[in-house]
C-alpha positions in Angstrom: -29.8 5.0 2.9 -27.7 2.0 2.0 -29.9 -0.4 0.0 -28.5 -3.6 1.5 -28.7 -2.3 5.1 -32.4 -1.6 4.8 -33.1 -5.4 4.8 -31.3 -6.0 8.1 -33.8 -6.5 11.0 -31.9 -4.3 13.5 -31.0 -1.6 11.0 -31.1 2.0 12.4 -34.0 4.2 11.3 -31.6 7.1 10.7 -28.1 7.4 9.6 -26.0 10.6 9.7 -23.8 11.2 6.7 -21.0 13.4 5.5 -19.9 13.2 1.9 -21.6 11.6 -1.1 -24.3 9.0 -1.5 -24.1 5.6 0.3 -27.2 4.1 -1.4 -25.3 1.7 -3.7 -25.3 -2.1 -3.3 -22.1 -2.9 -5.1 -20.2 -3.0 -1.8 -17.7 -5.2 0.0 -16.3 -4.8 3.5 -12.6 -5.2 4.4 -11.8 -5.4 8.1 -9.1 -6.6 10.4 -6.8 -5.8 13.3 -5.9 -2.3 14.5 -2.4 -3.6 15.4 -1.9 -5.0 11.9 1.5 -6.1 10.5 3.1 -4.2 7.7 2.4 -7.1 5.3 -1.3 -7.2 6.4 -1.7 -3.4 5.7 0.1 -3.8 2.3 -2.3 -6.6 1.3 -5.3 -4.7 2.4 -4.3 -1.7 0.3 -3.7 -3.8 -2.7 -6.9 -5.8 -2.4 -9.0 -2.7 -1.8 -7.4 -1.0 -4.8 -8.2 -4.0 -7.1 -11.7 -4.3 -5.8 -12.3 -0.5 -6.3 -10.8 -0.9 -9.8 -13.4 -3.6 -10.5 -16.1 -1.2 -9.6 -16.9 -2.2 -6.0 -17.2 0.3 -3.1 -15.0 -0.6 -0.2 -16.6 -0.4 3.3 -14.6 -0.3 6.5 -14.5 1.3 9.9 -11.7 3.9 9.6 -9.9 2.4 12.6 -6.1 2.2 12.7 -4.5 -0.7 10.9 -6.4 -2.8 8.3 -9.4 -0.4 8.1 -7.2 2.6 7.3 -5.2 0.6 4.7 -8.4 -0.5 3.0 -9.7 3.0 2.7 -6.3 4.2 1.4 -6.2 1.4 -1.2 -9.6 2.2 -2.6 -8.9 6.0 -2.7 -5.5 5.3 -4.4 -7.3 3.6 -7.3 -9.7 6.5 -7.6 -12.6 4.4 -6.2 -15.3 5.0 -3.7 -15.1 4.0 0.0 -17.5 4.3 2.9 -16.3 4.7 6.5 -18.8 3.5 9.2 -17.9 5.3 12.4 -18.2 4.5 16.1 -18.7 8.1 16.9 -20.7 11.1 15.5 -20.0 11.7 11.8 -18.6 15.2 12.8 -16.0 13.8 15.3 -12.4 13.3 14.1 -11.4 9.8 15.3 -8.7 8.5 15.2 -7.3 11.9 15.8 -4.5 11.5 13.2 -6.9 10.6 10.5 -7.8 14.1 9.3 -6.4 13.9 5.8 -7.9 10.4 5.2 -11.3 11.6 6.5 -11.2 14.5 4.1 -10.4 12.2 1.1 -13.2 9.7 2.1 -15.6 12.6 2.3 -14.6 13.7 -1.2 -14.7 10.3 -2.8 -17.2 8.4 -0.7 -19.1 8.9 2.6 -18.7 8.9 6.4 -21.7 7.2 8.1 -22.8 6.9 11.7 -26.0 5.9 13.5 -24.9 8.1 16.4 -26.0 11.7 16.6 -23.4 14.5 15.9 -21.2 15.2 18.8 -21.2 11.6 20.1 -17.7 10.7 21.4 -15.9 7.4 20.4 -16.8 5.1 23.3 -15.7 1.5 23.3 -19.3 0.2 23.4 -20.1 2.0 20.1 -17.7 -0.1 18.0 -19.3 -3.6 18.3 -22.6 -1.9 17.5 -21.3 -0.3 14.3 -19.8 -3.6 13.1 -23.3 -4.9 12.2 -23.7 -1.8 9.9 -20.4 -2.6 8.1 -21.5 -6.1 7.3 -25.1 -5.1 6.8 -24.4 -2.7 4.0 -22.0 -5.1 2.2 -22.4 -8.1 0.0 -19.6 -9.8 1.8 -16.9 -9.3 4.5 -13.2 -10.0 4.0 -11.2 -10.4 7.2 -7.7 -9.5 6.1 -5.8 -10.1 9.3 -7.3 -10.8 12.8 -5.9 -12.3 16.0 -7.9 -14.7 18.2 -9.7 -11.8 19.9 -10.6 -9.1 17.4 -13.6 -6.8 16.6 -13.2 -8.1 13.0 -14.5 -11.5 14.2 -17.6 -9.8 15.5 -18.2 -8.3 12.1 -17.7 -11.8 10.5 -20.3 -13.2 12.9 -22.9 -10.5 12.2 -22.2 -11.0 8.5 -23.2 -14.7 8.8 -26.3 -13.8 10.8 -27.2 -11.3 8.0 -26.7 -13.9 5.2 -23.5 -12.3 3.8 -20.5 -14.0 2.4 -17.6 -14.3 4.9 -14.1 -14.5 3.5 -10.7 -14.5 5.1 -7.0 -14.1 4.1 -5.0 -17.2 5.1 -2.0 -16.7 7.4 0.7 -18.8 9.0 -0.5 -21.1 11.7 2.5 -20.0 13.8 1.6 -16.4 13.6 -0.7 -15.0 16.3 -1.8 -12.0 14.2 -3.8 -14.4 11.9 -5.2 -16.8 14.5 -8.7 -15.5 14.2 -8.5 -15.3 10.3 -7.4 -19.0 10.2 -10.2 -20.0 12.6 -12.7 -18.5 10.2 -11.3 -20.5 7.4 -11.5 -23.7 9.4 -15.2 -22.9 10.1 -15.9 -22.5 6.4 -15.0 -19.0 5.4 -13.9 -18.5 1.7 -10.1 -18.2 1.3 -9.0 -14.9 -0.3 -5.6 -14.5 -1.9 -6.6 -11.7 -4.3 -9.4 -9.7 -5.7 -10.5 -12.5 -8.1 -11.4 -14.7 -5.1 -13.7 -12.0 -3.8 -15.3 -11.2 -7.1 -16.0 -14.9 -7.7 -17.5 -15.4 -4.2 -19.8 -12.4 -4.7 -20.8 -13.5 -8.2 -19.8 -10.0 -9.3 -21.0 -9.3 -12.8 -19.0 -6.1 -13.3 -16.2 -6.1 -15.9 -12.6 -5.9 -14.7 -10.5 -3.6 -17.0 -6.8 -4.3 -16.2 -5.9 -3.4 -19.8 -7.2 0.2 -19.1 -4.9 0.8 -16.1 -3.3 4.2 -15.9 -0.4 4.5 -18.3 1.8 6.0 -15.6 1.3 3.0 -13.4 2.2 0.6 -16.2 5.4 2.6 -16.9 6.3 2.6 -13.2 5.9 -1.2 -13.1 8.1 -1.5 -16.2 10.8 0.6 -14.6 10.7 -1.5 -11.4 11.0 -4.8 -13.3 13.9 -3.4 -15.4 15.7 -2.2 -12.3 15.2 -5.5 -10.5 17.0 -7.7 -13.2 19.6 -7.8 -10.4 18.7 -8.5 -6.9 17.8 -5.2 -5.2 16.9 -4.2 -1.6 13.6 -2.3 -1.2 15.5 0.8 0.0 17.8 0.6 -3.1 14.8 0.4 -5.4 13.2 3.4 -3.7 16.4 5.5 -3.9 17.2 4.4 -7.5 13.7 5.0 -8.9 12.6 7.9 -6.7 9.6 6.0 -5.3 8.9 6.4 -1.6 9.0 3.1 0.3 5.3 3.3 1.6 4.2 3.8 -2.0 6.6 1.2 -3.4 5.7 -1.8 -1.1 2.1 -2.3 -2.5 3.5 -2.2 -6.0 6.2 -4.8 -5.2 3.5 -7.0 -3.5 1.3 -6.7 -6.6 4.2 -7.7 -8.9 5.1 -10.6 -6.6 1.5 -11.9 -6.6 1.5 -11.7 -10.4 4.7 -13.7 -10.3 6.7 -11.0 -12.0 9.0 -10.5 -9.0 10.5 -12.9 -6.5 10.9 -11.7 -2.9 14.1 -12.9 -1.3 15.2 -12.7 2.4 15.8 -9.4 4.0 13.4 -7.5 1.7 15.4 -8.1 -1.5 13.5 -8.4 -4.8 14.5 -9.8 -8.2 12.7 -10.0 -11.5 11.3 -13.5 -12.2 13.2 -15.4 -14.9 11.1 -16.0 -18.0 11.0 -19.7 -19.0 12.9 -20.2 -22.2 14.1 -16.7 -22.2 17.3 -14.9 -21.1 17.8 -15.5 -17.3 17.8 -12.4 -15.1 21.1 -11.4 -13.8 22.1 -12.4 -10.3 
């Protein structure tokens, strides 16, 4: 039974589980819109991967959009992730999530308070949100419009005494209206994993110097290829990296100020001050 959830007043007496243990307390929830933007999903994958790399277990609800991206990011980094379901733990939902479900079961756990065989009814999902926040040290709302189940999770997190965090978005962008409202109300801004780790007072050690050698080499190839301005499709074709796999890497390099993103999904290596300028 999840250690943090046991302290929540309305915690269920019984949880049904498929997969490994869910008893740890080094957990953080990433939630957001089902109808997420491509950029929102990319950031969720990247953030989840970095948090998993730091040693945290990523908790989400295995819904489409941000939830799915968060689980994928944690799994990509070889980390652990927990999916809290709004149906029985034996029910495949969403119906297209079979492969993801199998990977979560292998590297983490599927949890539900609902008995096996319970279908995914709409009233079940707000109920499960209190479990997502209850078993986590904090909740990050990655991307949420004005009306979103992720905002319910944020409210239950506050009631449970958890940290509430949100990723800032454009004030002109309806997909982040709810996230920005949380920030105005005092949520902690998140622009990367370090913000989350600091908010949680995480004492684990980050080990970026131990990253997989193949990943480091792939980044080196991308930076070398982008000395000239390149379109994302050209980078994908030139280096043989599928676009869905390439986008999170490009976003990571951009956040680390190693790449500049230009209009129309063009990228160029950042010029090094005092060094040889990158070619145009």
